[in-house]
N, C-alpha and C positions, 0 to 999 in steps of 0.2 A: 481299480487297484493301481498301486504305484508301479512305474516302469523303471527298470534299469536298462539303459540303452548300451548294448555291447556290440551291436552289429547293424548293418544297413537294414536287415530284416526287422530287428527290434524297432528301429526308427520308423519304418513304414507302418508297423503295427500301431505304434504310438500315435502317429499322425492320423491314421484311419480311425482310431478310437475317439479322437477329438474332432473329427470331421474336417480335416485339412488335407489337401492333396500333396503338399510339398513343404519343405522348410522355407522356401521362398515365399509361399503364400502365408505361412505362419508369421513371418517377419515383415509382412508387407506394410504394416503401420509404422515401421522404423525407417526413416529416410535412408536411402542407399549410401549416401556419403558418410553416414555414421556407423555403418556396419563394418565388421572385419570378417574375413573368411574363416578364421579360427586362430587359436592361440598356438604359438610355436613351442609346443611341449613334446618332449620325447615320449615314446610309448612305454608302458610298463611302470609308470611312477606310482608310488604309494600315495594315499590320500595326503599324508603329511608332506611328502616331497612336492606333490602337485600344488598344495596350498602355499608352500614356501616360494615356488616359482611365480605363482599368481600375485602374491604380495610384492615380490620384487618388481613385477611388471607394473602393478598399481602405483608403486612408489615413484614411477617416472612421470605420473600425471602432475600437472600444475593445478593446484586447487585455488579457490578464491582467496584463502588466507595467505597463500604464498605470493600473491601478486600485489604490486602497488595499484591501488584502485582509485580511479578518478571518474567513475561512472555512477550515476544516480538513476534518474528517470522513474522515481517511485519506490526504489529499493536501495537502501543505503547501508554502508558498513560503518558502524559506530562502536565506540567502546561500550562494553557490557560489564558492569561491575560483578565481581564474583558473588555478591549477595543474591543476585537474581537466580543463578543456578542453585545456590545453597537452599533457597526457599522452595523454588518450583520443583526441585528433585526430591523433596520430602515425600515419603510414601503416602501421606494423607492427601497429597495433591497430584502426584505424578501419574497421570493417565491421559490418554487421548479422549476418554469418555467424559462428557459433561453430565452431571447428575440431572435427571428430570425433576419436575416439581415436587413430588412426594419424597424424593430421595435427598434433596439438598440439605446438608448439615449446617449447623450454625457457623462452623468455620468457613465453609464455602460461601455462605450467604454474606458473612462479614467481609470476606475478601472482595466479593463482587460489589458490595455497598461502598467499600473504600475506592474501588475503581471508578464507580459512578461519581462519587464525590470529587475525586481528583480531576476527572474529565470535565465536570461541570465548572470547577474552579479554573481550569486551564483555558477553557473556551469562553468563560464569562457568561455562561447560559444558566438557566434555572434548574434544569433536570437533564440527566443523561441516562441512557439505558445500559444494560449489562454487557454490551459489545455486540458486534456483528461479525460476519465472516472476514471482510476485508474492506479497504477503502472503496472499491468499485461497487460492491453491493450496498454499502452505506449511502453512496450517491443515489443509486437506483431506488432504495427504500425511502430516502428523503423526498425524491420526486413523487413517489406514489402518495406519500403523506400530503404533499401540497395539492395534488390532483383531487384527493378525497376531501381535503379541508375546503378548497375553493369551489369545487364542482366544475372546474375548467378542465379542458382536455389537451393542453399544450404546455410544454416547458421549454424554456429558452436557455441554451448553453452559450455563455458569453466568453469568447476568446479561447485560449489554449487550455482546455481541460485535458487531463491525462487521456490519451486516445483509447486506452483499454477500459477506462471508467465509462467513457461515452459509449463504447461498444456494448458494455454490460447494460448501461441505461437503455439503449435502444432495444436490447433483447427483452428487458422487463416491459418496456413500453408496448411492444408488439403483443405480449400476452395480456396486459392490462388495458389495452386499447386506448392509449393516449399517444400524442405525437411529440417528437423531439425536434426542435428547430435549433439551428446553429448560427450564431453571429460571429463571423470571422474577424480576425484582427490583422491589420496590415503593418502595425507598428510594434508588434510583440506583446503589447498590452491593449486592453479595450478602452476606447474613448467612450465614457459613460453616455455622453450626448448622442453618440451614433446609434445606440440601441433603442432610443425613444420611438423611432418610427416602427420598430418591430414589436413594441409593447402595446398590447390591446387587451380587450376584455377576455379574450380566450386564453391568455397566458396565466398559468397557475403559479409558475416560479421562474426566477432567474437563477441559474446555477453558475457559479464562477469558482475558480481555484486560486488560492492565495498562499504562497506565491504560485504562479501558474506552472504548467508543465515545463516551460522553458526556464523556470527559476526566477522569472521577473515578477516584480511587485505590482499588483493591480491597485486601482483606486477603489478599494472595497467599500468604503463609506458611500461614495457616489453611486456605485452600482446598486447598493442596497436601497438608497433613496430613490433611484429610478424605478426599481421594482415596486416599492411601496406606493409611489405616485399613481401607479396603474392597478393597484389592488392585488399585485402578485406577491408571493413570498420570496424572500431572499435566502438562498441556500449557499453557504460558504463551505467549500471543501478546503480544509486548512492543513498545513504541515505542523504537527504538534511542537516540534523543536522551535519553529519560527515564532511561536506565540510567546517565547521568552523575550522577544525584542519587537515584535509587531503587535498592533492592537488586536485584542481578542474579538471574535465575532459578536459577543454580547455588547461590546463597547460601541460598535457602529450599528447596532440594531438588527443584525441578522436574525432571521426567524429559526433557522435550523443550521447547526454546525456539524459537519461530518469530516472524516479523514481516515488515514491509514496510520495505525500505531506501530508498525514494524520497527521504527527507529527507537521505540521505548523498550529496549531490552531484548529484542528478538533478532537473531542472526538472519542474514539473507536466505540461507537454506534453499537454494534453487527456486526461490519465488514463493515459499510458504512453509508452514502455515503462518498466516498473518492475523491481524486483529483489526477490525473496523471499529470506529467509535461514532456515536451520534448523540447530540444534545440539542435541546430546543427550549422555547419559551413555555412557561407553565400552561398557557392556553392551548397548547398543542399536545399535551401529555397523553391524552386519550387516543391520539393518532400514532403515538410512538410505537414502533414494532418491537417484537422481542420481549424479553423478561425485564422486570423492574424489581429491585430489592429495596424494601423500606424498613424503617425502624418501628418497633412496637414496644409498649411497656405494660407489664402486668400490674396487678393490684398492689404489689409490693414495690413498684417503681423499678423493677428489674428490666433491663433492656434486652430485647431479642430482635432477630432479623427475620423478615418474612418476604415472600414473593407477593407483591401487591398489584392491584388493578389487573388481576388475572382475567377478568371478563373480556379484555381486549384480545386475549391470546387464542392460538389455534386449538389447544386442547379443550377449550370451552366453546368458542364461537364457531369452530370448524371453518367452513368455507367463507364465513362472514368476518373472519379475523382481520386485523389490520394488515397482516402479511403472513406468509407461510413460514416465517422464522419463529421457531418455538423454543430456542435454546440460545446459547452464546458460546463464544470461544473462551471458555473459562480459564484454561491453563495459560493461554497467551495473554489474556487480560490480567491474570495474576502476575505474569512477568512484567507487564507494563506498570502495574501497581507498585511492585517492588522497586522498579527502576525509578519511578517518579518519587517515591518516598525516600529512596537513597539519595537521589540527586538534589531534590528540593529546588526552590526557586533560584537560589544562587548558583547551584550546579547547572541548571538548565541555561541560565544566562551565560555562564562561562562556556558551555558547549556551543551555544549559538554564536557568541561573540568570537570565539576562536575560529569557528568555521567561516564566519563572515570575513574576518580580517585575512585569513589565508586564501580564501577564494578570490578576494579583490586583488591581493598581491599576485596570485597566479594569473588572473585575467590580464593584468597589466603586462606581465612578463611574456605571456604567450602572444598577446596582441602586438607586441613589438617585434615578433619574429616575421621573417618574410613568408608570405602566403597565409597569414593569419590576420583576421580583423573582427571586431565586434559585430555581431549580426544586427544588434539594435543598440547603437551607441548611447542613446538618450535614456534608455530604460534602467531602472534600479534593480538590483538583485541582492540576494543574501548569500547562499552557499553554492548555488548552481547558476551557470551562465552559458549562453550560446555564442559560439564563435564560428564565423565563416572560414572554411579551410580549403585550400587547394588540394585536390586529390585526397579526400578524406579516407577512402578505402585503403589506399597505399599507406597512409599514416597509421591507421589503426592496426594494419598488418605488421608494420615495422615495430610499433609499440608492443604488440603481443609477443613478438619474437624476443623482446627484451624483458618479458615478464611483467608488462604494464597493461592494465585494463584501462584503455583510453576512453575518450568521450563517447556518448551515445549518438548514433546517427538519427537526427530528427527527421530527415527526408524519408525514413522508413514509413512514416505515417503521414507526413505533410509534404506534398510535392513542392510547395512554394519554399520549403526549407531544405531543398537539395543542397548538399555541400555544407550544411550547418551541423556542428557537433556540440552536444551539451556536456560540459565538463563540470565536475562536482568536487567540492572539498569538504571534508569533515574534520573533526578534531584529530582523527588518526592520520591525516596527511601532514606529517611534520615538515619542517623546512628542508631537510635532506631529501624527502620524497618529491617536493616541489622542484628542487634543483635537478633531480634525476629526470623528471618528466620534461622539463624545459630543455635539458641537454639532449634528450632523445628526440625531441621535436625539431631541434635546430638543424 
């Protein structure tokens, strides 16, 4: 039954009912530094008065939208056209529930088909699935595809893959009983020749990120060629916006392309929900996890949309399915579809080009300041770049006090990058924002 807590006795009774000894035990999963002892509210307030006071307190918070943001690391603040919300908020679509196989309407199936088509075109691959949970699970699922396809039990991560993606990959590998090897990079990007000695008959795939976690541009074509020389698949984890200016995975012969689609019309939203994407060569389509939507025509040549190749999926093959993914992030995939349709190729090139030029301008200005220097001077980058900074913690604290979300501390995951901050520029960082950051760092 519901409890109305009016006294310490009521509180004790409530705690006993849920099997917890104290409020401290109830809140044990919340870090102590994030807790407050209570709100400073006078006794005897009505509900309306209490809510008014609470709203006033909440208004003192600084939200993501209130800050100048120069932090990326896999989650980015970009402009979202109003058309995205206008479509995704329609009653026919707006739900956290993704319809299962028998329930999928023609409208949903067409939307998913359009998403698949756009992702295939963006990556230059033959076929794309209906989406996955996020970029991390897309990488892990691609690795499992390679293991099953090749019959080998090892995958090689080359260079700076997003650390949380690699952590997810290792979790999947433990359950599916394959091994994850890592080839480090001392120059920010991978020397393709240096991975040759680690490529052998046991390697199912080489996984690399383009641009990598540090924002630096890898030699994707050479890494792909090295993998193929030893019979391994090449898995490219790509930034979708970067594909407006960089070669698509299909152009340099990658076997599987995966990535995170948050930048395609989704707000950062405390880290989710996001949408992963995956595309591959035609030869691998029966290894592709999740659902696939295809076109069909009746005897009158009328087009319809169907869930196709379902024999791969969990609801038919059970434990023998290609993976345990049996659905997709339909609403998030719809947002990405609307974004891509709205922006088009020219819009994507404009977004990427603006981000690139402003990031390079910011990098030059920051590197000229005392205590700042490029972490890898010879490496190329697009919209994100690493700088070595004296006293990075003090700098980030000072920027935060001024309402600026500064760079991401790469040393959090990589000890060799202690003192390196990753700064990011998107089209939302206008010249005035760059001036303000440089002035605050001076």
